[in-house]
N, C-alpha and C positions, 0 to 999 in steps of 0.2 A: 234349226233352220237351214234350209238348203242354200249352199253357197253358189253363186253364179260367177263364172269366168267368161269374160268377153274379150274378144280380139279387137284390136284397134283397127277399124276398117278405114278405107280410103274415103268413105262417105261421112266419117265423123266430123264434128265441127272443127274448124281450123285452129281455134284456141286450145282445144284438147290436144290436137296433133303437135302444136308448137310446144306445149308444156312437156309432152312426152319426149319429144326430141331433145329438149334442153336437159331433161333428167337423164337421158341416155348418154349425152355428151359428158355430163358431170360424172356419171358412174365410170365411164371409160377413162376419164382423166385421173380419177382417184386410183383406178387399177394400175394405171401407168406409173403413178408415184410410189406404189408399194415396192419395197426393196425385194430383190430376188431372195428366194428361200436360202437361208444360211446352210452351209454344209453340216452334215451330221457328224459330230466329233465323239459320239458315245463309244464307238468301236476303238478309235485310236487312244481314248483315255484309259483303256485297259492296259496300255503299255507305259502309262505314267505311274511311277512308284513314289512312295513316301519313305524317306531315309531318316533313320534315327542314329545320330552320330555322337559318340563320346569323344571329347577333345581335351587334350592336356598340353597347354603351351609352355614354353620355357619361361622361367622367371628372369626378367631382364636385370633386376637388381642383384640377384644371386644366381648367376648363370650356370652354376653347377647343379641346380635343382629345377624342378618343374612346379607350376602353379597347380592348385586343386583342379580336378577334372570337372567338366561341365558337359551338359547335354544340349544338343540343338537338333532342329528338324529342318530338312530341306526336301526338295523334289528332285526327281531324275526321270529319265525315260529310256526305253529300250530301242537300240539300233542294232544293226547286224553285228557290230564289233563288241557290244556290251552295253553298259548303262552309262549314259552321258549325264553329268551334273557339273556344278561349278567347283573350281579348285578351292575357293574360299570356304566351301562347305566341308571339305575333307582335310584342310590344312591342320597338321599336328593331330590328326585323328588317331585314336588308339583302338577304337572298336566301332564297327558300322553294322547296322541291321537294316533290312529293307522289308517293307510291307507292300505286297502286290494286291491290286484290287481283287476282292473275292477270295484272297488266300486265307488259310486257316491260321497260320503262324508266321511270325517274322522270320526272315532268312538272313544268315550272316553274309556279309559282303566284303570283298577284298579290293584294294586299290590296284589297278592295273597300270595306269599312267596318269601323271599330273603335269600340266603346263601352267605354272603360276602367272606367266607373262600375259596369257590371254584368258585366264580364269576358267579353264576347262579341265575336267578330269574324266577318266574312263574307269568304271568299276566292273567287277565280275562277281556274280553270286556264287557261293560255294555249291549250292544246289541249282543247277541250270534247268532242272525239270519244272521249276515253278512257273516258267513262261510257256509251258506246253499249250499250244493253240493260240498264243498271242502273237500277232503280226508286228514285226519291228516297224518303227516309224520311219517314213521316207522323207528325204530332204527336198526342199524347194530351192529357191534362189534368193537373191537380194530383192527385198520387196520394193514396191513403188510407194512414193509419197501419197498419203491419204488412203492407203490400202487398209481395209479393215482387218484387224488381227484379234486372236483370242489366246489369252494365256491360260494354261492348264496346270494345276499344281495343288499343293496342300498348304495354303497360307494359314497363319495362326488364327484361331477363333472357331475351329471346327475340325472334324475328323474325316469328312467326306471330301472327295475331289472337288475342286472349285474351278469355275469358268468365268473369266472376266474379259470384257470386250473393250476395244479402243481402236485408234487409227495410228498409222505411222506418221509421225509429225516431223521427223528429221533423220537424215543419214549423214554421218560425218566422222572424221577422225576425232575421237574423244578420249578422255582419261578414264582408265579402268581403276576403280577404287582399290581393288585387291593388289594390283601390281604397281600402281602409281605410274604406269606407262600408258602411252597413247596407242590406239588402234581403231579399226573400224567398229562403229557402234550404231545401233538404231534406237531412236527415241520414240516413245509411244505414251499415250495417255491411258492405256490399259493398266489397271491396278496391278502393281508388283509389290507385294508385301513380304514380311518375314515368313519364311517357309516356301514361298514361290521360287526362291533361288534354285536354279538347276532344272527347272521345269521347261517344257517346250512352249513355243509361241507359234500358233498356226495361222495360216491364211484362212479367213472366213469364206473366201471365194473358192479355193481349190482344195482345202484340207491338208495341204502340204506343210511340213515344218519349216518355218522361216528363221528360227534361231532359238537361243537359250536365254531365259530370263536371268538377269544377273544382279541388277542394282536399281535403286530408286533415288530420285532427287531429294536432297535434304529439305524437309518441311514442305514438300510439294507432292502433287499427284502424278508427277512425271516418272515414268519407268524407263528402263533401258534393257535391251537384249542384244546378245552377241549374235551377229548374223551368220547365216549358213556358210558363206565363203570362208569365214574364220574357223568355223567348226570343221569344214572339210580340210583346211590346212592342218589342223591339229591331228585329224585322223590319218592324213598322209604322213605327217611327221613321225608318228609312233609305229609305223609299219615295221621298222627295223628293230623294234623292241626298246628303243630309247627315245627320250625327249630332247631334241636339240633346241627347240624354242624358235622364236621369231628373230630374224637377223636385224642388224642395225648398221647404219653407215659409219657412225663415229665421226660426224662432222657437226660443227656449230655454224649456223648461218645467220645472215642479216638480210632483210628485205632491201630492195633497191627501187622503191617507189619514187624517190627523188631523182629527177632527170639529171641533176648535176653529177650524181654518183656514176651513172651510166656513161655520161659524156667524158668524165675523167678517164675512164677505162677504154675510151674509143669505141664504144658499142654503137653499131648502127641503130637508127631510131626504131626499126621494126623488131629488134631483139628485146627480150625481157628475161629476167632470171633473178637468182639470189646469190649473194657473195658469201664465200666460205671464210669464216673468221679463224677457225682452228680445226685441225685434223688430229684425231686421237691416234696415238702410236699403235694401240692394239685394236683399232677399229678396222672395218672392212676397207675403207677408202685409203688407208695409210699406204704410201708408196705409189698411189695412182692419182689422187686429187691433191691439190695444194692450197695453201692459204692464198686468198685473193682470186682464186678461180671463181668464175661465175657459172653456176649450173643453169644451162639454157633449156635442157629437156631431159626427161627420164623415160627410157623405153620408147622414145619417139614422141612423147607427149610434151608439148611446150610448157615450161614453168613460168607462171606469171610473176610479176615483181613482188607480190605479197607472199610468195612461197606456195601458192596453190596451183592446181591444174584443172582442166575442164573435166566435169563429172556429169555423165549422162547428157541430156540435151542442152540444158541451160544452167546447170549448176557448177560449182567449183568445190574442190576438196584439197586438203593438204597433200603435197606431192609424195609424202610418206606412204600414201595409199598403195603406190605401185611397188614398193619393196616389202611392205608388210604382207603382201599376198604371195611372197616367194619363200622358198625353203633355204635354209643354210646350206651353202655349197653350190647354189645356183648362181649363174652370172647375171649381172645387171649392167646396162649400158646408159651412159650419160653423154650428152653433148655439152661441152664447156667452152667458155670464152677465156683464153689464156694468151697473154702476150699479143693481144689485138688480133687473135686468130681463133677460128672455130675448130674444135678438135672433138673427136669421138673417142671415148674411153670406156673400156669394158673390164670389169674385175669380178672376183668371186665374193659372195656375201659370207660374213662371219657372225658368230654369236655376239650378243650385247655383253661385253666383258671388258670394258675399257675405262670405267670410272673408279677413282680412288674410293669414293663413297657410292656404292651401288644404289641406283634409284629404287630397285625392288627389294622389299624385305626378304630375308633369307629363310623362308618358311621351311618347316620340317627338319631343321638342322639345329644343333646346339650352338649357342653363341660362343665365339672363340675368345679365349681369355688366358691370362697367365697371372699367377699369384706369387708374390715374393715379398717377405718382410712386412706383411700386412697391406701391401700395395696391390690393388687389383688393376691390372692392365687390360684394356678392352680394345677389340677391333670395332671401329665405328660402322654401323649399318642401320637402316631405318628402324628396325625393331628397338634398338637401343636408344635412338634419338627421340622416338615418340613424335609429337607434333610441334614441340618447342625446342628447337636445337639451340645450344649456346652460340654466341657470336663467334667464338674461337673455332667452332666446327663449321658453321655456315659458310665461311669463306672458302671451304674446300669442296663445296657442292659441284663446282664446275671444273675441278682439277681432274685431269685424266691420268691414268696409270703411266708411269714413266716420267712425269713431270716432277721436278725436285727430288728425283730418285725414289718416288713413292710408288708402292704397289697397293697399299692399303693404309688407312690412318689408324695409328695406335695412340691411345690416350690413357691417362690415369682415370679410371672410372669410379673408384672408391678407395678410401683408406681406412682399414680396420685398426683402430688406435691401439698402440702398444708402446713399450719403452723404446723399441728399436726404431720406430718412426716418429718419435716425439717431436712436436712442433711443426709437422708438415700437413696437418689436416685442413688448413684454411687456404683457399684460393688456388689449389693445384689441380682440382678436378677438371676433366675434359680439356686438358691442355696437351697438345701434341708432344710425344716423346721424340726428341731429336737425336740424341746419342746416349749410349751406355758405355762408360769407360772409353770414350773417344770413338766408338764404332757407330756409324750412321745407321739409323733405324728406318728401313723402308717398308717394314711389315712385321707381323708377329714372329715369324721365323728368325728374322734378324735380331729381335729383342731376346728371344730365348738363347740364341747362339752367343750373343754378347754376354749374357749373365753366366753362361757355362764357361766361356773363355776367361772370365774374371774370377774363376773359382779359387785361384791362388793369391788373389790380391787382398789387400787389407780392407779396402773400401770398394763399394759400388758407387760410381759417380753417374748420376742420371741427369742429363741436361734436357730441359724442357723448352718449348718455344717461348720467346720473350725473355730468355736468359735466366729463367728460374732454374733452380738446381736442387736435387735431392741427394743427400749423401747418407749411405747406410753402411754400418760396420758389418763386414761379411761374416765374421764369426758370431756376432750377435744375431744376425739374420738366421744362421743355421741352427743356433741353439733355441731360438724362440718360435720357429715355424710350427712345430707340433702344438705348442701351447696356444698360439694365435688361432689355429684352426679349431682346436677344441673349444676355446672361449666363444668363438662366433659360430660354432656348429657348421663349419665349412667342410664338406665331405667331398674330397676329390682324390 
């Protein structure tokens, strides 16, 4: 049957014209509601690789040995300097292979640089020819709230590259699980699962890389990625061939939201800031800032009484944002309220190395210890503590180096029972070692030196915190060392 096509003429009935116009308006409205065509990420996904990593961590109970090796999968992506991934993917790695999209075989990869503070690493394939014709991924900038993003990587559950979508829901200073330190982080509802770590996060609007997928919220669909400003900081840091890390002030602060606090210090009503409770001896601010100084501004940005500064148009963010974007060795300027006067103070930023118990686990290094007479002396750091620290150790969390003559905390970590240490196995673990033969112990070097200095004495006298004491017969220690190590399979 022949179809007839008719044009709607001006002479048509008004009801028909009205219905046609209504239909046209409806169609135009629906077209306006349709989202813009998403950017094509198929080409950039060729620069996203799958990493096969063999890891062997140190045994925290027997620090002279390692745990059995295990294998894990992560993602990474090509930039001009190499392959970016997460530091937590390659921590304590012994062997790394990479699979390039469309590649025939896996390629061996070497670690070029790692910054555990900001959970980033740069890798280099042994065969650089595997990326022939592949364009490195370009960086964008800090995303906007509610911007649509796409994570690309190799999460568990399949072998092909995966794309997941979401939006940026928050930008703030947050805790990095790997380092246990705070820095700039972006929160998204785009799925980030095991295997996604180290993969890129793209803007669905521009196709530019906005960050590196790094972690997910426990028991939730929330994911987090390291934003490009932090990645650029890492790339700049390693240009000289070494990793300096992110600087820290080394000050402990208290908010001043109560008006009485500000009035007591004579602060004018228009001023706001935070009070310094303590300045770490080995921190950046030592010798420049003082206890009871009030930090009024950082790099010209006023600090509010809750410790935050203005961020973008209407937001606020922790004032640490402004020194976390700087390199070690760069200057930073504060305005402070001191002795009822405003002062401007500038000083150079230093590494984060001022706590007796470091906040960050000491990845890629053997735990430090000393063994004598079946007593295992340990340097306390997060890997040793785990998630449940004894009360006798917790109280040193806020102790800075130089306080009480301490550089690091040395405790008795274990006692391997033998006749030489008979009677000492109960209640002495994880207690601070105060003195050995009268010599103060501020770190493991002091402990070793004290035992060597007592090599001619009859006894080793070990004083612990709380007035507990361990007495060992020196000659018995010397004669039993080999037997104790053989009995407990201690190989050092």
